[in-house]
KEVEXMAR-84614 format. One line per 8 residues: number of its first residue (from 1); for each residue x, y, z negated of N, C-alpha, C, CB. Coordinates in pm, 1 decimal. Glycine has a CB too. Layout:
NUM = X,Y,Z,X,Y,Z,X,Y,Z,X,Y,Z; ...
END
This chain:
1 = 3489.4,-622.0,-1286.3,3424.6,-698.3,-1180.5,3291.8,-756.5,-1229.0,3517.1,-810.5,-1131.2; 3292.7,-809.4,-1350.8,3171.8,-868.6,-1405.8,3061.9,-762.8,-1420.4,3201.5,-934.5,-1541.7; 3097.7,-643.9,-1466.1,2999.8,-536.9,-1483.5,2937.3,-498.1,-1350.6,3064.9,-414.8,-1548.3; 3017.3,-493.4,-1245.5,2965.4,-458.5,-1113.1,2868.8,-565.0,-1063.9,3080.4,-440.7,-1012.6; 2900.1,-689.9,-1089.4,2813.4,-799.7,-1047.3,2680.5,-794.4,-1121.5,2882.2,-935.0,-1070.9; 2687.4,-773.2,-1251.6,2565.2,-764.8,-1331.4,2481.6,-645.1,-1286.7,2598.9,-753.9,-1482.1; 2543.8,-533.0,-1263.6,2473.9,-413.7,-1217.6,2407.2,-439.4,-1082.2,2571.2,-294.8,-1207.9; 2478.0,-505.4,-994.1,2423.6,-538.4,-862.7,2300.4,-627.8,-875.6,2530.2,-607.3,-776.3
9 = 2307.6,-729.4,-962.0,2196.0,-822.1,-980.6,2074.1,-747.5,-1035.8,2236.3,-937.8,-1075.6; 2094.4,-661.7,-1134.3,1982.9,-584.5,-1189.4,1922.6,-491.4,-1084.6,2029.2,-503.6,-1310.7; 2005.7,-427.4,-1006.8,1956.1,-338.3,-901.6,1876.5,-417.1,-798.2,2072.9,-264.0,-833.7; 1927.4,-532.3,-761.1,1858.6,-617.6,-664.2,1722.5,-661.6,-717.1,1944.3,-740.3,-630.7; 1717.7,-703.2,-842.9,1590.8,-744.9,-902.1,1491.6,-629.2,-908.9,1614.0,-802.0,-1041.8; 1540.3,-508.9,-938.5,1453.3,-392.6,-943.4,1390.4,-366.9,-806.9,1531.3,-269.3,-990.3; 1470.6,-368.7,-701.8,1418.4,-340.0,-568.5,1327.3,-450.2,-517.0,1532.2,-319.0,-471.9; 1356.3,-574.2,-550.2,1269.0,-684.2,-510.7,1134.6,-669.4,-580.2,1333.3,-821.0,-544.5
17 = 1136.6,-636.7,-708.4,1012.6,-617.4,-783.0,933.0,-500.0,-725.2,1042.6,-593.7,-932.5; 999.5,-392.1,-693.0,931.9,-275.0,-636.6,869.7,-307.5,-501.1,1030.2,-158.0,-622.6; 934.7,-391.8,-424.3,883.2,-427.6,-291.7,754.2,-507.1,-300.9,987.1,-507.4,-214.5; 736.4,-580.5,-410.9,617.8,-663.6,-426.4,515.4,-603.4,-521.5,657.4,-799.8,-475.0; 537.8,-482.2,-565.5,444.3,-417.1,-656.0,314.5,-385.7,-582.0,505.8,-288.4,-715.2; 205.1,-405.1,-651.9,75.3,-377.4,-592.6,52.4,-226.3,-585.1,-36.9,-445.6,-673.6; -24.3,-185.4,-487.2,-57.8,-44.9,-467.4,-181.7,-14.4,-551.4,-82.3,-12.3,-315.2; -171.3,84.4,-638.5,-285.6,126.4,-719.3,-372.4,217.5,-633.3,-239.8,199.2,-851.2
25 = -490.2,170.0,-599.5,-575.5,244.6,-506.8,-631.9,372.2,-568.1,-689.0,157.1,-459.7; -620.7,387.8,-698.6,-666.8,510.9,-763.1,-558.7,617.6,-770.8,-716.8,480.4,-901.8; -434.3,579.7,-747.9,-323.2,673.5,-761.4,-238.3,688.0,-635.6,-236.0,630.8,-874.1; -249.4,594.1,-545.5,-161.4,590.8,-428.4,-182.2,710.3,-337.6,-183.4,463.6,-350.1; -71.2,759.1,-282.0,-80.9,865.9,-183.2,-109.2,804.0,-46.3,49.8,951.4,-180.0; -124.4,889.8,52.1,-161.7,844.5,186.1,-59.5,746.8,243.4,-177.0,963.9,279.5; 69.2,774.9,224.7,174.4,688.0,279.7,169.1,548.8,217.6,313.1,750.4,256.4; 146.5,541.2,87.5,139.8,410.2,21.0,18.8,331.4,69.6,133.7,427.1,-132.4
33 = -92.7,399.0,87.6,-212.3,330.7,137.2,-193.0,283.2,280.5,-333.9,423.0,128.7; -127.2,365.3,362.8,-102.9,327.1,502.1,-11.8,205.5,513.6,-42.1,443.5,578.1; 66.1,178.4,410.7,155.6,62.0,413.1,79.2,-69.5,396.8,260.6,74.3,302.8; -45.4,-60.7,355.1,-127.0,-181.1,339.4,-170.7,-231.7,476.8,-250.7,-152.9,249.6; -178.0,-363.6,493.4,-219.1,-417.8,624.2,-361.6,-377.4,659.5,-207.4,-570.6,624.7; -378.7,-325.7,780.0,-510.2,-287.3,828.3,-555.0,-148.6,786.4,-609.0,-385.3,782.1; -471.5,-78.2,710.4,-505.7,57.1,666.1,-415.4,155.7,739.7,-490.3,71.9,510.3; -475.0,228.8,830.1,-400.6,331.4,903.8,-426.0,468.0,842.1,-440.1,331.6,1053.6
41 = -388.7,570.6,915.2,-400.4,708.0,865.3,-545.4,745.6,833.5,-343.3,805.8,967.7; -638.1,709.5,921.2,-777.1,751.3,898.9,-840.5,677.7,781.3,-860.0,727.8,1024.8; -811.5,549.6,765.8,-867.5,475.0,653.0,-804.4,519.7,521.8,-846.9,324.1,672.7; -674.4,548.1,524.0,-607.8,598.6,403.6,-669.5,732.5,361.9,-454.9,614.4,427.9; -692.8,818.8,459.1,-755.2,947.9,430.0,-896.9,928.0,375.7,-758.3,1036.3,556.7; -969.0,831.3,430.1,-1105.7,804.3,384.2,-1106.0,753.2,240.1,-1174.2,701.9,476.7; -1008.7,670.9,205.4,-997.1,621.0,67.7,-972.4,737.4,-27.2,-882.8,516.3,55.9; -879.5,824.2,8.1,-848.1,939.1,-76.9,-968.3,1032.5,-88.4,-726.6,1015.6,-21.2
49 = -1034.8,1057.2,22.4,-1153.7,1143.6,21.4,-1263.2,1083.7,-66.9,-1206.9,1164.6,165.2; -1285.2,952.5,-53.7,-1389.0,886.3,-132.6,-1359.9,898.1,-281.8,-1400.7,738.6,-92.7; -1237.2,868.5,-322.0,-1206.1,873.2,-466.3,-1204.8,1016.0,-519.3,-1070.4,807.2,-493.8; -1175.4,1113.8,-434.1,-1180.3,1254.1,-475.8,-1324.2,1295.8,-503.1,-1117.5,1345.3,-368.2; -1415.2,1253.1,-417.1,-1556.8,1289.0,-431.6,-1629.0,1207.3,-538.4,-1627.4,1271.5,-299.5; -1590.2,1079.9,-554.1,-1666.1,988.1,-638.8,-1593.2,941.2,-764.1,-1704.6,870.0,-559.4; -1470.7,980.4,-781.2,-1393.6,932.8,-896.4,-1319.5,804.0,-863.3,-1485.6,910.9,-1016.9; -1246.3,757.1,-960.7,-1164.6,636.2,-941.7,-1249.9,513.6,-913.8,-1078.1,611.2,-1064.3
57 = -1190.3,421.9,-840.8,-1253.8,293.1,-815.9,-1252.5,213.6,-945.8,-1181.5,215.0,-701.2; -1362.3,147.3,-975.2,-1370.0,64.2,-1095.6,-1331.1,-80.3,-1067.3,-1510.5,69.0,-1153.8; -1349.7,-120.9,-941.8,-1313.0,-255.6,-898.3,-1249.9,-246.5,-760.0,-1437.2,-350.8,-897.0; -1181.2,-350.3,-722.0,-1125.4,-356.0,-586.6,-1238.7,-355.4,-483.4,-1036.4,-482.5,-569.0; -1348.5,-419.3,-517.0,-1462.1,-427.8,-425.9,-1524.5,-291.1,-398.9,-1566.8,-521.8,-482.4; -1494.4,-193.5,-483.0,-1542.7,-58.1,-460.2,-1494.5,-1.0,-328.3,-1499.7,31.7,-572.8; -1384.7,-54.3,-276.7,-1335.3,-9.3,-146.2,-1435.2,-34.1,-34.5,-1205.1,-78.4,-113.4; -1524.9,-128.4,-55.0,-1625.4,-157.2,47.4,-1719.9,-39.0,69.3,-1705.5,-281.1,8.6
65 = -1723.1,54.6,-22.9,-1805.1,174.7,-9.4,-1740.1,278.0,83.2,-1830.1,236.3,-146.6; -1613.3,259.1,112.8,-1539.6,353.1,197.6,-1566.5,320.3,344.2,-1386.7,347.9,167.2; -1601.2,423.1,420.2,-1627.6,403.5,562.6,-1503.7,344.9,630.8,-1668.8,537.3,629.8; -1524.7,236.0,703.3,-1416.0,171.2,775.8,-1352.2,54.6,702.6,-1311.9,270.7,806.9; -1387.6,36.7,576.2,-1332.9,-76.2,499.3,-1443.1,-180.4,486.1,-1280.4,-30.3,357.0; -1418.0,-295.0,545.7,-1514.2,-404.0,539.0,-1455.2,-523.2,465.4,-1558.6,-445.0,679.2; -1533.8,-629.4,456.0,-1489.0,-748.7,383.2,-1357.9,-808.1,434.7,-1595.4,-853.5,389.7; -1336.6,-805.1,566.3,-1213.3,-863.0,621.8,-1090.8,-783.7,577.4,-1220.2,-867.3,775.5
73 = -1100.3,-652.3,581.8,-986.6,-569.5,538.8,-964.2,-587.5,389.9,-1010.5,-419.7,572.1; -1071.6,-585.0,312.1,-1056.4,-603.3,167.7,-989.4,-736.2,137.3,-1192.5,-595.6,97.5; -1031.4,-840.2,205.7,-970.9,-972.3,184.1,-821.7,-971.0,218.9,-1043.9,-1079.0,268.2; -785.3,-900.9,324.7,-645.1,-900.8,367.1,-554.7,-820.8,274.0,-634.0,-845.6,506.9; -611.6,-724.1,199.4,-527.5,-642.7,110.1,-548.6,-676.7,-37.9,-556.3,-494.6,132.6; -639.8,-766.6,-66.1,-676.7,-802.3,-204.3,-554.7,-827.2,-294.6,-764.8,-926.8,-203.1; -457.8,-900.6,-244.3,-341.3,-935.5,-327.0,-239.8,-820.7,-336.1,-272.8,-1060.1,-270.4; -256.7,-720.6,-251.4,-160.4,-609.7,-246.8,-206.7,-485.9,-322.5,-133.0,-572.4,-103.9
81 = -327.8,-490.7,-377.8,-381.4,-371.5,-445.3,-414.2,-401.5,-591.0,-507.0,-320.2,-372.7; -422.6,-293.3,-668.4,-465.4,-303.8,-807.6,-542.8,-178.3,-842.5,-344.0,-323.6,-903.7; -612.5,-185.1,-954.6,-689.9,-71.7,-1005.2,-606.9,-2.9,-1112.0,-829.1,-117.1,-1062.2
END
């Protein structure tokens, strides 16, 4: 019984941590990018297209170079993304 409880707690902590993990904008696929607030299919595709043509983002602010991403969107996803 104790082993099952410990296993459950570890599994729960793993999933909670995964739920709050930041999205790496240099590696994320379209679905992961679309999960960000304010980023739909077209903006996710634009992010992927931009990084394919120009290389990885060096800063989070580099997203401002992507068509359709402005300061308000960047501010809303700032805490949810990483490089």
